[in-house]
N, C-alpha and C positions, 0 to 999 in steps of 0.2 A: 428102394429096389433091392432085390436079393442079389447074391453073388452071381447066380446064373443069368439073371436079367441084365446085370452090368456087363457080363461077357457077351451076351447077345447084342446089346447096344454097341459095345466096342467093335464087334465084328461088322455091324451095319455101317458104322462110321468109317471103318477101314475100307470097306467096299466102295463107299461113296468117294472117299479120297483117292482110291485107285482108279475109279472112273474118271475123276477130274484129271488125274495124272495122265491117263491114256489120251484124253482130249488134248491136253497140253503137248503130248508127244507128237501129235500130228503137226502142230505149229512149230514144234522143235525141229523136225526134219526140214521144214521149209526155211528155217533161219540158221541152219548149221553153218553154211558157208560164211555168212556175215559174222557170226559169233567167232568162228575159227579165225577169220581175218583179224578180228579185234584182239583175240588172245595171242596172236602171232606178233602183234605190234612191238612188245618188248624185245623180241628176237630181231625184228627189223631195225629197231633203234641201235642195237649193238652193231649190226652190219653197217649202218650209216656212220658209226664211229670208227670204222676200219677194222673191226674184229671179224674173224672168220667164224661166224656163228650160224648154225643151221640146226633144224630139227631132223631127226632120223627115225626111220621106221625099221624095227627089228624083225618083223614077221610079215608074211604075205597078207594076212587078214587084219593086221594092226590098224591100217587106215580105216577100214570099215568099222572095226570095234570102237575106234575113237569117235567116229561120227555118231554111233549109237550112244556113247557116253555123253557127248556134247548135247545131243538131242534130249537125253534124260535130264540133264542139268537145266536146259531151257524149259522143259516141261515142269520141273519143280518150281521154277521161278514164275512161269505163266499161271500155273494152277495154285499159287500161294493163297489167293482168296478162298479157294474151295477147301483145301486141307486145313487152313487156319480156322475156317468156320466149323469144320468137323471137330476140331479140338474143343471149341466152345460148345458145340451142340452135345458133345458127350457129357459135359458138366451141367448143361441146362436143365435136364429133368428134375434136378433137386432144387431148382430155384423158382421163385415166384415170378409173376409177370413183369414187375418192375425190374427185377434183377436180370431177366432175360433181355431187356432192352439194352443192358450194358454190352451185350454182344455186338451191337451195331458200332458202338464206340471202340470196342476191342478190335474189330476188323478194320475200322477206319484208321486206327493208329498202327496196328500190327503190320498190315500189308505195306504201307509206305516205309516203315522202319526196316522191314526185311529187305526191301529193294534198296534202301539207302545203305544197309550193311553190305549188300552185294556190290554196290557201286564203290563203297569205301575200300573194300578188299581189292577190287579191280584197279583202283587208283594207286594203291601201294605196290601192286604186282610188278610194274616196271622197275621200281626202286629195288625190290628184292632180287630180280634177275640181274640188274646192273651190278648190285653189290656182290652177289655170288660170283659173277664173272671176273671180278677184279682179283680173286684169289688164284686165278690161272695166269701163267705167263702170257704176255701179249703175243708172243710168237707161236703159241699153241692154238690149235683149232678148238672151238667151243661146240662140240657135237653133243647135243642134248636129246635124250630119248623123248620122242613125242608123247608116248604113253605116260611116262613119269611127269612130264611137264603139264599135261592136261589134268592128270590126277591131282597134282599139287594145286593147280589153279582152281579147279572145281571145289576141292575140299576147303580151300582157303575162303572162297566166296560164300559157300554154304554155311561154314562155321561162323563167320563174322555176321552173316545175315541173321542167323538164329540168335547170336549174342545180342544183336540190336533189339530183338523182340522181347528179351527177358524182362526189361523194366515194365513193359506192358502187362506181362504175366503177373508181376508183383501188384500192379494197380488192380488187375482183375481180381486177384485173391483178396485184396483189401475191400473192394466194392461188394463182394459176396459175403463178407464178414468172417473170413478165415484168419486174417492177420491184420493187425493195426499198424498205422504209420509209425508210431513210436517204436514198435518192435522191429520194423524194417530199419529205422534209423540207428537203433542200437548196434546193429551189425555192420555199420558203414566201414569199419576198418577191415573186417573180413571180406566185405564186398569189393573194396578197392584192391585188396590183395588178390582175390580171385580174378578180377578183371585184368590186372597187370600180368598175372600168370597166363591167362588165356591169350592175351595179346602177344606175350613172349613165345608161347607155344605155336601160334599161328604165323609168326614171322621169324626169320633167322635171328640167332642170338646177337650177331654183330650189327644188325640193322635196327638201331635204337630209334631212328627217326620214324620208320614205319610202325614200330611198336607204339610210339608216342601218338601217331596219327590215329591209331585204332583205339588206344586206351582212353584218351581224353574224351571223345564223344560218348563212349560207353559209361564213363564216370558221370558225365553231365546228365545223361539219360537216367541214370540211377537216382541222382539227387532230384531230378524233376519228378520221377515216380514217387519219391519220398514226400515231396511237397504236395503233390496231388492227393496222396493217401492221407496225409495229415489234415488237409483241408476238408476232405470227405469225412474223416473221423470227427472233426469239429462240428460239422453240420449234423451228423448222426447223433452226437452227444447232445446238441441243443434240442433236437427233435425228441430225443428220449427223455430229457429233463422235463420238457413240456408235457409229455405223456404221463410221466410220473406225478407231475404237479397236479394233474387233474384228479389223481387219487389221494392227494394230500401227502405225498412222499417227497421228502427233501433229500436230493442226492448229495447235497453238500454236508450232510450230517456225517460225523466221524465214522459211524458204523456202516454207512452206505457209500462212502467216498471211493472205496475200491470197486464198487459196482460199475461206476462210470468209466473206469479205466480198464475194465475187463476186456480180454482179447476176443470175447464172443459177444458182439454188440447186438445180440438178439434177445437179451434178457428183458422180460416184460412182467409187470405185476399180473398175477394169475387171478386174484380176487379183488373186486372193487371194494372201496370203503363203504361200510353199511351207512345208509342214510340215517340222519337223526330224526327219529319219530316222536321226540318229545314235543308236546304241545305247549 
């Protein structure tokens, strides 16, 4: 596809994702009150501990704006299968039929992992609120802006949800032949550093327990992705070796050994070996 065709395809996928988001927005408005009560639980827990904690609204329209924000957040979660599919569909035109079937596996893994990331962030949110409240004297009231509280909570859950999906993206890139499992494994130190930094940025610096709860699952998912990619590479290499063997090419030869470990597993012999016509 030309650059112009890629831009047209991108626009089409963005429109489909926006339509899915609009559909999810309808369900989001219906579930706003339930989600708002769930997000308010950490504040209620502080009240049960005897703290004077409450959410405040600083503008006349702030309550309405917050309902819109919560509804949009719910819409993003509900429509995750749609917009995740659009990400895959944007890459699909350059793939063959077998590779397109990987899209089913991509969605089957990405959607639950995204929801698991949202749930993980929601699980550590009470710890974050409780920890931050301890820095205030107990005799002082804990008046928290509702806008800032919702903004922090939504960004936390969306960021962790996307972070949980990244290992699936690595597996997808491996399955379509862009990167090999060995290449992913070589960068494990950098990957762990990025994961820890990501967990530290999404949680308060003093809340090491919440950072630990977020970082450990992401590290495990990363190494699971590495294992899946390397198993896939081994299967591809065996199939490629069998194909080359049909043409009398030995990949174990010193001059061809690098071919099997090439990061582009699409190399194929272009000319078959001429048949022996000697009688």
